[in-house]
C-alpha positions as CSV (number, residue, x, y, z in Angstrom):
1,M,-235.7,-72.3,96.9
2,A,-233.9,-72.6,100.3
3,T,-230.6,-71.1,100.6
4,L,-227.6,-72.5,102.9
5,F,-228.4,-70.2,105.6
6,E,-232.0,-70.8,106.3
7,P,-233.2,-73.1,108.9
8,V,-234.6,-76.7,108.5
9,Q,-236.8,-78.9,110.4
10,L,-235.6,-82.1,111.1
11,G,-238.4,-84.1,113.1
12,S,-238.7,-82.4,116.1
13,L,-235.1,-80.7,115.9
14,F,-234.8,-77.1,114.7
15,L,-231.5,-76.8,112.7
16,A,-230.2,-73.3,112.4
17,N,-229.0,-73.4,108.8
18,R,-228.1,-76.1,106.2
19,V,-224.5,-76.3,106.4
20,F,-223.9,-79.5,108.0
21,M,-220.4,-80.9,109.3
22,A,-219.4,-83.9,107.5
23,P,-218.0,-86.8,109.6
24,L,-213.9,-86.3,109.8
25,T,-211.8,-89.1,111.0
26,R,-209.1,-87.4,113.5
27,T,-207.7,-90.4,115.2
28,R,-207.2,-88.6,118.4
29,A,-209.0,-91.2,120.8
30,D,-206.8,-93.3,123.1
31,D,-205.9,-96.9,122.8
32,K,-209.4,-98.1,124.4
33,G,-211.2,-96.0,121.9
34,V,-212.1,-93.2,124.3
35,P,-212.4,-89.7,122.6
36,S,-209.6,-87.2,123.7
37,E,-210.1,-84.5,126.2
38,F,-209.7,-81.9,123.1
39,A,-212.8,-83.4,121.5
40,A,-215.3,-81.4,123.4
41,T,-213.6,-78.3,122.4
42,Y,-213.2,-79.3,118.9
43,Y,-217.0,-80.0,118.5
44,S,-218.3,-77.2,120.5
45,Q,-216.1,-74.8,118.4
46,R,-218.2,-76.0,115.3
47,A,-221.7,-75.8,117.1
48,S,-222.7,-73.1,114.3
49,A,-223.2,-76.0,111.8
50,G,-226.9,-76.6,111.3
51,L,-225.8,-80.5,112.1
52,I,-222.6,-82.0,113.3
53,V,-221.9,-85.3,112.2
54,T,-219.5,-86.9,114.5
55,E,-216.3,-88.8,113.3
56,A,-217.0,-92.3,112.3
57,T,-217.4,-94.4,115.7
58,Q,-217.0,-97.9,116.0
59,I,-220.0,-99.8,117.2
60,S,-218.1,-103.0,118.4
61,P,-214.5,-104.1,119.3
62,M,-215.0,-106.3,115.8
63,G,-215.8,-102.9,113.9
64,K,-212.5,-101.2,114.5
65,G,-210.3,-100.5,111.5
66,Y,-207.7,-97.8,112.7
67,S,-205.6,-97.0,115.5
68,N,-207.0,-94.4,118.0
69,T,-210.6,-94.2,116.5
70,P,-213.4,-93.8,119.0
71,G,-216.1,-96.4,119.9
72,I,-219.5,-96.4,121.4
73,H,-219.5,-100.0,123.2
74,S,-218.1,-99.2,126.5
75,T,-218.9,-97.3,129.5
76,E,-215.8,-95.1,129.3
77,Q,-216.5,-94.0,125.9
78,V,-220.2,-93.4,126.5
79,R,-219.0,-91.3,129.4
80,A,-216.5,-89.2,127.1
81,W,-219.2,-88.8,124.3
82,S,-221.5,-87.4,126.8
83,R,-219.2,-84.6,127.9
84,I,-218.9,-83.9,124.2
85,V,-222.5,-83.7,123.7
86,E,-223.1,-81.6,126.7
87,S,-220.5,-79.1,125.4
88,V,-221.9,-78.9,121.8
89,H,-225.3,-78.3,123.5
90,Q,-224.3,-75.6,125.5
91,S,-222.8,-73.8,122.5
92,G,-226.3,-74.0,120.7
93,G,-225.5,-76.9,118.5
94,R,-227.1,-80.1,117.4
95,I,-225.0,-83.3,117.1
96,F,-225.3,-86.9,115.5
97,L,-223.1,-89.8,116.1
98,Q,-222.0,-91.8,113.2
99,L,-222.4,-95.4,113.6
100,W,-219.7,-97.3,111.9
101,H,-218.3,-101.0,111.3
102,V,-215.4,-101.1,109.0
103,G,-215.7,-104.8,108.0
104,R,-212.6,-106.0,105.8
105,I,-210.9,-102.7,106.3
106,S,-208.9,-103.7,109.1
107,H,-205.8,-105.4,110.7
108,S,-206.0,-108.5,113.0
109,S,-203.5,-106.4,115.3
110,L,-206.5,-103.9,115.8
111,L,-209.1,-106.9,116.7
112,P,-209.8,-108.9,119.7
113,N,-207.5,-111.9,120.0
114,N,-205.9,-111.0,116.8
115,A,-208.9,-112.0,114.7
116,Q,-209.6,-111.7,111.0
117,P,-211.8,-108.9,110.0
118,V,-215.3,-109.8,108.8
119,A,-216.8,-109.0,105.6
120,P,-219.9,-110.2,103.3
121,S,-217.4,-112.2,101.2
122,A,-213.6,-113.4,102.0
123,I,-212.3,-110.6,99.5
124,R,-209.2,-109.1,100.8
125,G,-209.3,-105.2,99.9
126,N,-206.5,-103.4,98.2
127,A,-206.2,-100.8,100.8
128,Q,-204.1,-99.6,103.6
129,T,-205.1,-99.0,107.3
130,H,-203.2,-97.6,110.2
131,I,-202.0,-99.7,113.0
132,A,-199.7,-99.2,116.3
133,T,-196.5,-99.5,113.8
134,G,-197.7,-97.4,111.0
135,S,-199.5,-98.0,107.7
136,A,-200.2,-101.7,106.9
137,Q,-202.1,-103.8,104.2
138,V,-205.5,-104.7,105.6
139,S,-205.9,-108.5,106.6
140,E,-207.5,-111.1,104.8
141,P,-211.2,-111.2,105.8
142,V,-213.5,-114.0,106.6
143,A,-217.3,-114.1,105.4
144,L,-219.7,-113.4,108.1
145,S,-221.7,-116.5,109.0
146,A,-225.7,-116.1,109.5
147,S,-225.0,-116.1,113.3
148,G,-222.4,-113.5,112.8
149,I,-224.6,-111.3,110.8
150,K,-227.2,-111.4,113.6
151,R,-224.5,-110.8,116.3
152,T,-223.3,-107.7,114.1
153,L,-226.8,-106.5,113.8
154,A,-227.4,-106.6,117.4
155,D,-224.2,-104.4,117.8
156,Y,-226.0,-101.7,115.9
157,R,-228.8,-101.5,118.3
158,R,-226.5,-101.7,121.3
159,A,-224.6,-98.7,119.8
160,A,-227.9,-96.9,119.2
161,I,-228.8,-97.3,122.9
162,N,-225.4,-96.1,123.9
163,A,-225.7,-93.2,121.6
164,K,-228.9,-92.2,123.3
165,E,-227.5,-92.6,126.9
166,A,-224.9,-90.3,125.6
167,G,-227.1,-87.6,125.1
168,F,-226.9,-87.4,121.1
169,D,-229.8,-85.7,119.0
170,G,-229.6,-88.6,116.7
171,V,-227.5,-91.0,114.8
172,E,-226.1,-91.5,111.3
173,V,-225.7,-95.1,109.8
174,H,-222.4,-95.0,108.0
175,A,-223.2,-97.0,104.7
176,A,-220.5,-95.4,102.7
177,N,-216.7,-95.3,101.6
178,G,-216.2,-99.1,101.4
179,Y,-216.8,-100.2,105.1
180,L,-219.1,-103.0,106.0
181,I,-222.6,-102.0,105.0
182,D,-221.3,-100.6,101.7
183,Q,-219.5,-104.1,101.1
184,F,-222.9,-105.9,101.5
185,L,-224.5,-103.4,99.0
186,R,-221.7,-103.7,96.2
187,T,-221.1,-106.3,93.7
188,G,-217.5,-105.9,93.8
189,T,-217.2,-107.1,97.5
190,N,-220.5,-109.3,97.9
191,Q,-220.3,-112.7,96.2
192,R,-222.9,-114.3,98.6
193,T,-225.4,-116.9,97.3
194,D,-227.5,-116.5,100.4
195,E,-230.5,-113.8,101.0
196,Y,-227.7,-111.2,101.6
197,G,-226.2,-111.8,98.1
198,G,-227.2,-111.7,94.3
199,V,-229.7,-109.3,93.2
200,A,-229.5,-105.7,94.4
201,S,-232.7,-106.2,96.8
202,N,-230.8,-109.0,98.7
203,R,-227.5,-107.0,98.7
204,A,-229.5,-104.2,100.5
205,R,-230.9,-106.5,103.0
206,F,-228.1,-105.9,105.6
207,L,-228.4,-102.1,105.2
208,K,-232.2,-102.4,105.7
209,E,-231.8,-104.7,108.8
210,A,-229.0,-102.7,110.3
211,V,-231.5,-99.5,110.0
212,E,-234.3,-101.4,111.6
213,Q,-232.2,-102.3,114.8
214,V,-231.6,-98.5,115.2
215,L,-235.0,-97.7,114.7
216,E,-236.0,-99.8,117.7
217,V,-234.0,-97.4,119.8
218,W,-234.3,-93.9,117.7
219,D,-237.2,-92.1,116.3
220,S,-237.0,-92.2,112.3
221,K,-236.4,-88.7,112.0
222,Q,-233.4,-88.8,114.3
223,V,-231.7,-91.2,112.1
224,G,-229.8,-90.7,108.8
225,V,-227.9,-93.0,106.4
226,R,-224.9,-92.0,104.6
227,I,-224.1,-93.8,101.0
228,S,-221.2,-93.3,98.5
229,P,-222.8,-94.8,95.2
230,T,-219.6,-94.1,92.9
231,V,-216.9,-93.8,95.4
232,D,-214.0,-96.2,94.6
233,F,-212.1,-95.7,98.0
234,N,-211.1,-98.7,99.8
235,D,-210.9,-100.7,96.5
236,M,-214.8,-100.8,95.8
237,R,-216.6,-101.1,92.6
238,D,-220.2,-102.0,91.4
239,D,-221.5,-103.4,88.2
240,N,-224.6,-101.1,88.2
241,P,-224.4,-98.2,90.6
242,L,-227.9,-97.0,89.7
243,D,-229.6,-100.2,90.2
244,T,-227.8,-101.1,93.3
245,F,-228.6,-97.5,95.0
246,S,-232.0,-97.1,93.6
247,V,-232.9,-100.2,95.3
248,A,-231.3,-99.5,98.2
249,V,-232.6,-95.8,98.7
250,G,-236.4,-97.1,97.8
251,K,-236.0,-99.5,100.8
252,L,-234.9,-96.7,103.0
253,N,-237.9,-94.6,102.0
254,D,-239.9,-97.0,103.7
255,F,-238.6,-95.8,107.0
256,G,-239.4,-92.2,106.9
257,L,-235.9,-91.2,107.9
258,G,-234.3,-87.9,108.7
259,Y,-232.1,-87.7,106.0
260,L,-230.3,-89.5,103.3
261,H,-226.3,-88.2,103.0
262,V,-224.9,-88.8,99.9
263,V,-221.0,-88.7,99.1
264,E,-220.7,-87.8,95.5
265,Q,-217.0,-87.4,95.3
266,A,-214.1,-88.5,97.7
267,Q,-210.6,-87.2,97.8
268,D,-208.3,-88.9,95.2
269,S,-211.6,-90.8,93.8
270,K,-210.8,-91.9,90.0
271,G,-214.5,-91.8,89.0
272,S,-215.9,-89.0,86.8
273,A,-217.1,-86.0,89.0
274,D,-220.2,-85.5,86.4
275,E,-221.4,-88.8,86.6
276,A,-221.4,-88.8,90.3
277,V,-223.5,-85.7,90.4
278,A,-225.9,-87.0,87.6
279,L,-226.3,-90.3,89.6
280,S,-226.7,-88.3,92.8
281,A,-229.3,-86.0,91.1
282,R,-231.3,-89.3,89.9
283,L,-231.3,-90.7,93.6
284,K,-232.7,-87.3,94.8
285,T,-235.7,-88.0,92.4
286,I,-236.2,-91.4,94.5
287,W,-235.8,-90.1,97.9
288,N,-238.7,-88.7,99.9
289,G,-237.1,-86.8,102.8
290,L,-234.0,-84.3,103.1
291,Y,-231.3,-84.9,100.9
292,V,-227.9,-84.0,102.0
293,V,-224.7,-83.8,99.5
294,N,-221.2,-84.0,100.3
295,G,-217.9,-83.9,98.2
296,G,-216.0,-80.9,96.6
297,Y,-218.4,-78.1,97.6
298,D,-217.8,-74.5,98.6
299,G,-220.2,-72.0,99.2
300,P,-221.3,-70.9,95.9
301,K,-221.4,-74.6,94.6
302,G,-223.7,-75.2,97.8
303,E,-226.0,-72.4,97.3
304,E,-226.5,-73.5,93.4
305,A,-227.2,-77.1,94.4
306,L,-229.8,-76.0,97.0
307,R,-231.3,-73.6,94.4
308,S,-231.3,-76.1,91.5
309,G,-233.3,-78.3,93.9
310,R,-230.4,-81.0,93.8
311,A,-230.1,-80.8,97.6
312,D,-231.6,-79.6,100.8
313,A,-228.4,-79.5,102.8
314,V,-224.9,-79.5,102.2
315,A,-222.1,-81.2,104.4
316,Y,-218.8,-79.9,104.5
317,G,-215.7,-81.8,105.3
318,R,-212.1,-80.4,105.3
319,A,-213.6,-76.8,105.2
320,F,-215.0,-77.2,108.7
321,L,-211.9,-79.0,110.0
322,A,-210.1,-75.6,109.2
323,N,-212.7,-73.0,109.7
324,P,-214.8,-73.6,112.9
325,D,-216.9,-70.8,112.0
326,L,-217.8,-72.0,108.5
327,P,-221.5,-71.0,108.4
328,R,-220.6,-67.2,109.0
329,R,-217.6,-67.4,106.7
330,L,-219.7,-68.6,103.7
331,Q,-222.4,-66.2,104.5
332,L,-220.0,-63.3,104.6
333,R,-217.9,-64.8,101.5
334,A,-214.8,-64.3,103.9
335,A,-211.7,-66.0,103.0
336,L,-211.2,-69.7,104.4
337,N,-208.3,-71.0,106.6
338,E,-206.4,-73.6,104.7
339,P,-206.3,-77.0,106.2
340,D,-203.1,-78.5,107.2
341,P,-202.9,-82.1,106.2
342,T,-200.1,-82.8,108.4
343,T,-202.3,-82.7,111.4
344,F,-205.2,-84.3,109.9
345,Y,-204.7,-87.7,111.9
346,G,-203.4,-87.9,115.3
347,G,-201.7,-85.6,117.7
348,G,-203.1,-83.0,119.9
349,A,-204.6,-79.5,119.8
350,A,-202.4,-78.4,116.9
351,G,-204.5,-78.6,113.6
352,Y,-207.5,-79.7,115.9
353,T,-208.8,-76.9,118.1
354,S,-206.0,-74.0,117.0
355,Y,-207.8,-72.8,113.8
356,P,-208.8,-69.4,114.2
357,T,-212.3,-67.9,113.8
358,L,-213.0,-64.5,112.1
359,S,-212.2,-61.7,114.3
C-alpha cells in the first residue's frame, strides 16, 4: 500500500506526495474579491503539499456568501490569482482552484443590488455569515428558476475558463459543506418537483451538469469534486445519505475525474465520526479513481487510511494552516505548530504567513 510520502500521478501531473492541502477560507481578499498581496507568499510557503486546493472562490457575484472572500469572475481577480499560481509553481508546487457558489448561505448586503440569495428551494438556513458589520443570520433565499439554473451553470464554465487563464493546474468543484451544489443534493434543502428534485438521481443532476460545464474547459483528470455526505454544517441534513451520495458518486464515475475529495468530519459536527468514516469507506468501493479523505486526520491516522486502502491521499486543513512545511513535519514525526483561531479569518500577515518552518 502507498504511504503519505509516495508520489502519485494525477493525469499528466506528477504529485510529489499524498499530503494534500485542503481548502481553507481565510477572508483576506479585498472588497472586490481580489486576493491579498500576502496570498502569493501564503500559498508558495505550502508548495511542498502534493496538491494545494485553494480557499473556496466564488464563481460569480451571486455566488458570494462572506465578506472578503476571493472570486474568479473579474479581470482583476484573474490577474491576482495568476501571480499566486506563478509563485507556487516557482516553488515547485501544484495548485487547483476550488470553484464555489454558496447558494442560500449568503446575505443580501453581499449580493448585487441587495438581491436575495438563490437556492434549489426557498428554505432559509439556520446559519450565520459574516458581512461588513459582523456576523448576521443568512437571508431568505429564492428558488432558482429554470433560466436561473442555466445562468448559474454557465457561471461554472466561465469560472473554469478564468481559472485556466490564471494558470492553475486544475479545479475542484465545491459540492460540500452546505453550499449550492450540496443544497441540490440533500433532501433537507431540495424540495423541488421538477427534474432537479425528488429522487436522488434528480437531485444529483445539478452537480452532474456543473461538472459537465467545467469539463468543456478542462481535461477530466484536472478536475476534482469535493463532497461531505454526513456533515451538518450550514443546517444540512439528508434522509438517506448512503443512497444520495452513492447515486451522486456513481454519476461522477462516468466522467473519469482526477479525484473525489470526501469531507468525513467537520469542526463542531454533531454526527457520529464512526458512521461518517463507515459511509466514506462504502463510497470508496464505488469510486473508480483517486480517493482523498479529509477531517480529523493526523500523520498516523493518515498513514493508516492509506495502508488500509480507505484512501489514496489525505487532505489536511488546520494542520497546513499552521505548518507551511507539513509534509516534512509528518515524515519526521516532528512537533506541529498550534494554529491560532483568532487569526483564522481576516487580518494581515500575522497568523497567515508568519508560522515558522522547521529550522
